[in-house]
N, C-alpha and C positions, 0 to 999 in steps of 0.2 A: 504494500500500500504506500502510495506516495505521500510524503510528509509535507505539510504547508511550509512556506518559506520561513515563517516566524519560528516554527518548531525546529527547523534545520539550523537556524541561526542560534537558537538557545543551546542545541546539542553541540554545535561547534564551539561556542563559548564555554560550555561545561567541560569539553575535552581539553581546551587550552588551560582552564583553571586547574583541572586535575593534574596536567603535566607540570604546571608551575608549583603546585603543592608538593608533588613528587620530588622536584628538584630541591626544594627547601628541606624536605624530610631526609633526602640523601645527604645533604650538607650536615644536618644535625647528627646523623649517624656517623659521618666521617669525624666530626669534632668529638663525639663521644668515644669513638675508637681511639682517637689520638690521645685523649685524656687518660684512658685506661692503659694505653701503652706507656705513657710517661710515668704513671703511678707504678706500673709493674717494673719498669726499668729502675726507678728510684728505690723500690723496695728490695729488689733482688740484686741490685748493683750489676745488672747484666748489660755490658756494653754492646752485645750482639744485636740488641733491639734498636740501637741508634739508627741504623740504616733504614729499618722499617718505619721508624718514627719520622725520619726526614722525608721519605717517600710519601707517607700518609699526609704529612703537613703540606707538601707541595701540591697534592691532589686537592686538599681542602682549600688551599689558597687560590688555586685556579678557579674552583667552583665559586668561591666567594667573590672573586673579581668579576666573573660572568654575571652573577646575581646583582652585584652593585651596579653594573652597567645596565641591566634590565630595569632596576629601580629608577634610573635616570630617565628611562623611556616608559614610564608607567601611566601616561595620560590615556584618555579614552581612544585616541586615534594613533598612538605611537607604535602600534603593532602593524600598521598599514604601510603601503609603499610610500616613498617620498621622492621628491625631485630636489636635486642639488644643482644649482647653476653656477658655473665658474666662467667668468668673462675676463679677458685681458684688458678690455677697455681701450683707451687711447694711449697706453703707456709704452708702446713700441715693443722692441725685441725683448727687453728685460721683463716687461710685464707678461709677454707671451710665454717666456721661459718659466716664469713664476707660476703662471696658470697651469702649464703642463706639469710642473712639479707637484702642485696641489692636486691635480687630477690623479696622478699616479699614487700619491699618498692616500687619498680618500678611497681609491679603488682597492688598494692593497689592504687597507684597514677593514673595509667591508668584506672582502673575500676571506680574510683570515677569520672573521667571525661568522662565516657561513651565509652572508647575505648575497643575493643575486644582483649583479650590477649590469644594467643595460645603458649603453651610451647613446645619446641622441644628439645629432649634429644638424642644426637647422640650415647649415651652409653646405650640406651634403650635395655634391654636384649632380647626383642622380635624381634629386627631388623634383626639380622643374621638368626634367625630361619625362619622368613618369607621369606627372600631372598632364603635360601636353599630350602624351601618347594616349593616356586613358580617356581624355576628353575627345580625342579624334576617333575613338572606337564607338560605333553605334550599334553593332550587333551584339547579342548576348555572349557572354564569356563562359567558358566551361572549366571546372576544376574538379578536384577529388577530395574526399574527406581527409586523407593524411596531410595534404597541402593546406587545407582550410584550418585544420587543428593546429598545425605548426604556426600559421599566421596569427591565430587567436592567442597562442602561447607567447609569441614574440611581442604582441600588443598588450600583454597583461599589465603593463604599467599604466594603461589608460582605458578605463571603461568606455569613455567617449569614442576612442578609436575602435574598440571592439564592436560597439554598437553601430558604428559607421560601416564596418565590414558586414555585420549581420543585415544591415539595410540592403546591401547589394543582393543578399540571398532572398530576402522577403520580396524585393521588387523584381526578382528574377533577372536582374542585370548580370548576376553571377549565378550559374547553375552548377549543382553538384552532381556529377555523373556516378552511377553505380559501378562498383567493381565486383566482378564475379570470380569464381575459382580459377578460371583460365587466366584472368588478369593477375591474380596472386601468384600463380606459378611463373608467369612471365616476369613479375616484379622480382621474385626471388632470383631468377636467372640473371636479370639485369644488375642486381646488387652484387652478385658474384662476379659478373663480367667487369664491372667498373669498381671493384673493391679497392683498387689503388688510389682512387680519388679521395675518400670513398664516396659511394653514392648513397644519399639519404633516402629513407622510405618515401618521403613526399616526391622526390625526383623520380624514383622508380615508378610510382603510381602515375605521374604525369606522362612519362614516356610510354608506359603501357597503354594509357588512354589514347595518346596521340597515334600510336600504331593501330589500335583497334578502330578508331574513328577516322583514320587517314587525315589527321590534322598536322599541318606543318608550321603554323605560326604559334609562337608562345610568348607570353608577357612575363618577363623576369629580368632582374638585374644581375642574375648569376650567369653572366656570359661565359665565364671560364668553364664551368662544368657543362652547360648546355651547348657549348661549341664543340665539346668532345663527344657528347652522346650522339649516336647515329641510329635513328629509328629504323627498324627493319623494313626493307622494300621502299624506302622513301629518301628524299634528299635531306640534308641536314637542316636543322631548325632555322626558320626565319625568326630571329629574336627581336622582340620589341620591349623597351624602346631602343 
């Protein structure tokens, strides 16, 4: 039975809270163990316990540091995605170097703590080309579920961007083609054939669809890979933009 959105939200929040309580309980257990080891070492004058005490202290210290960091991000929206904008401004080369250094620093900090980092560059040279090419296309476009799912995942930083993509589906400007067993067999073959690239599942599905429907034009900025792919019995792809 499908749960209403409110119930799903409450269950998700309950799961997060249980995980948070478990982390604090684990830290409490580590501190208790550390105190017992120290008392035992003092009572028995056993220097062999020192290494175990040091290791347990290091684990407890790391856990405490992580929890302290979480306490700094304990607001109602702090567990959600965030945008960080770094601009060099009008400072010239020195400012650009400083901005690049700040970007590397924040990226490494986030990655070390398990956060996913997605970089958005509004000056991306592909942006205008894609807009112009998409505007010039008047017939419906065809895609496959693996490619659509990959696009939704890459747009996870913005619900608005995901909604815009869903709008293409609802208005049938972008249609999702079915994949059958024969297509799956072909996709497996293609991924083996192009394993040195390697070939992504979404790419394999698009190539299999193009072969099945005898389609030669493809909208992608991945020119490197799609210039290599050779659909069976067809010319190489005409890549747009």
